[in-house]
N, C-alpha and C positions, 0 to 999 in steps of 0.2 A: 808726255805721260799719257798713257791710255786711260782716260777718265772713266770710260764705261767699264773697264776691267776693275777699277777701284770700287765703283758702285756695286758691282756684282759680288765682290768679296765681302762687302759690308752687310749684304742681305743675310738673314738667319737661315740656316739650313733647315730643310723640312724635318719633321719629327722623326721620320723613319730613316733619315740619313745622319742625324745628329749622333755625336759620340754617346755611347750608352751611359758613361759616367755623368755626362752633362745632363742627360734626361733624368737620371735618378735624383738629381738635386732639385729638380723643379716639377717634374710631371708625374712622379709615382706616388709620393707621400699623400697628397690630397685625395686622389681617387681611393687609396686604401682607407683613409679616414671616413670618407663618404660611404664606402661599401660597408664598413663596420656599423655605421649609424643606421643605414637602411636595413641591415640584417637585424639589428637590435629592435628597431621600430616594428618590423614585421613580427618578431617574436612576441613583443608586448601586445600588439593588436590581436594576434592569434590567441594569446592567453586570456585577454579580456573577452574576446568573442566566445571562447569555449566556456568561460565562467558564466557569462550571461546566458548562453544556451542551456547549461546545466541548471541554472536557477529557474529558467522558464519551464524546463521539463519537470523539475522537482515540484514547482508550485502548481502546475496546471495539468501535467500528463501522468508521470510516474514518480512516486515518492517512496524512498526506503524508510521502513520502520523497524526498530529493534524490539524484539519480543521480550518483555520485562519479567514474565512469570511463567510458571509451568501449567497454567490453566488450559492450554491447548495441546499439551503433550498427548500422544507421542507425535502428532502431526507437526507441531512447532515446539522447539525447545528454547529454553532460556538463552538469550544471546543471539538467536537466529535473526538475520536481516531479511525481511520480506519486501518485495516490490509490490506496491499498491497502485493499481490502475485507477486514477482519479477521474477518468472519462468513461468508465464502464457503465455508469448510470446517468450520464449527463444528457444524452440525446434521445430521450424516450425510453431508455432502458431502466429497469428496476431490479433490485436484489431478488434473487431466486433462492428457493429452498436448496440447501446444501452449499451455498457460497460461503467462503470465509471472508469476512468483511472487517474493516477497521472503521470505528465510529467514535464520535464525540459523545461521551456519556453524561455531559452536563444536563441536569434536570431529569435524568432517567436513572442512570447508575451512580452518578456523582453529584454532590451539591456544589462543587467548585469547578471552575473552568480549567481547561488545559489538560484534561484527563482523557486519553484515547484508549480504546479497548479493541481487542481482536477476538472475535467469536465466530461461531458458525450459525448461519440462518437455518432455523428449523421450521418456522411457520411465517407466512406472509399475511397481509391483510385479508380478513375473511376466513382464515383457516381456524379449525378447531384442533388444538394440540392437547393430547391427554397422555397421562402416564398412570398405569401402563397396562398392557394386555396380559393374558395369562402366562405368556412366555417372557414377561418383563420388558417388552419392547415399547418404545414410544409409538404413538399413533397420530397421524395427521389426516384429518378428514376420514377417519375410520380405517386408514391404510397403515398396517404395521411397517415400521422402518427398520431395516437391517443396517447397523452402523458399525462397519469394520474399523472405522477410524477412532472409536472410543478407546480410551487408555486401557490396556490389558488389566483385568481384575476389577474394573469399575462396572457397576450396573448403569443402565441408561439413565436412571435417576432413583435416588433413595427418597426423594420428595414426591408424593403423589400430587398431581394437579390436573385440572381440566379447564382450559381457557379458550375463549374465542378472541383471536387477534384483531384489534380494531383496524379499520382501513387506514392505510398510510403508515402502518407501524409493523414491527418485526419482533418475533420471538426468537431469541438467540441463546445459545448454550456453548460452553467450552467443551472440548473433546475429552479433557481430563475431568470427568463429571464429579469425582470426589474431591477435587482441588480447584473448583471453579465457582466464583461468585458470578452468577449470570441472571437470566430472567427469573429463575426460580426464587432467587433471594430478594427480589424486589416486587413480589406479588402484591404487597400491601402499599406500595408507593404509587404516586400518580402515574397512570398509564398501565398499571397492573404488571409491571416488569417488562413491558415492551419498549422498543426503541423507535423513535421517529425516523422514517426513511430519509427525511431531510438532514439528519445528523450523520448520515453515512459519508465517510470521507472517500472510500473507494473499496474495490475488491482486491484482496491479496491473491496474486496470480503466481508468484514465484518465490521460492526460498533462494536468495542470491548468495548468502554467506552463512556458515562456512562452506567452502567448496565441496567438501565431502557430503554435505546435506543438500546440495543443489537439486531442487525438485520443483516441478510444476504442480500447483495446487488445483486439482480438477474437481468438478462437481460430481459427487457420487451418483451412480446410475439409478439407484433405488428411488431417488426422489422424483424421477421422471414418471413413475407409476402412481404418484399421488393424485387422486381425483380432484376436480375443482370443488371448492367449498360449497356446502349446502347453504340454504338461506339461514341467516342468523336466527338463533333461537331468542325468545323473549328475555328481557333482562338487560342490564347495562353491559355494553360491550367492553371487553378487556378485564372483567373481574373473574377471579378463579372460583371454581366450584369447591375446591379443596385448598385450604390455606397451607402455605409452606411452613415447615418447622424451622426453628432457628438454624442458621447455617453453621456447619461444623467449623471448629477452630482451625485456622490455618488455610482456609480456602482463599484463593487468589482471584483478583479481578481479571 
């Protein structure tokens, strides 16, 4: 008997020479299972990574806010989602006249926490904001402001006021002047209706939803012509020369 021939017959065939049916019983099913597990694991890791990235962006970079009222119409409508740049004022930047901002109104507009407002900055620290000139326009540091964003049919303000904005604070108003509870309605409160810069959450830069209202919120050009504020006049800063009348019913924050 040829013993070497018998030994050769007992050796397993190489995988590429084995019968296909034999390979399918032993060598195919486990790789398929392992491939499915790897694919599932990659999908889960990708989903977790995307969620973590979105949370980081939302908390520290850009956060969406839903507009709850008509106080900023026609610029912002009820239900609009605006994207707020939370880094706009973090590295040496400060809110500028004409910016649309979202801020925490606690201790200035609201006595309870968790209330965010969206308004337009009209005056910054040191500015004198008055209403109104002979044409009915707001004036900032003696410069009349043309406000094309004000809701059609509204006057710049039915409430006369004359205020010097304290340093580190902002005078803010809604674009729908007849339907906005803003700095004018808080003249008698601490801060004279102004908002601390430190309470600003960020600058609203884009309307992201609905798609048909997708718009970038730009700073109006007329604010660039406002001169620097003059030296503050004597008297307590942040108090109004003319008190506001009671706010009309139905005005929104």
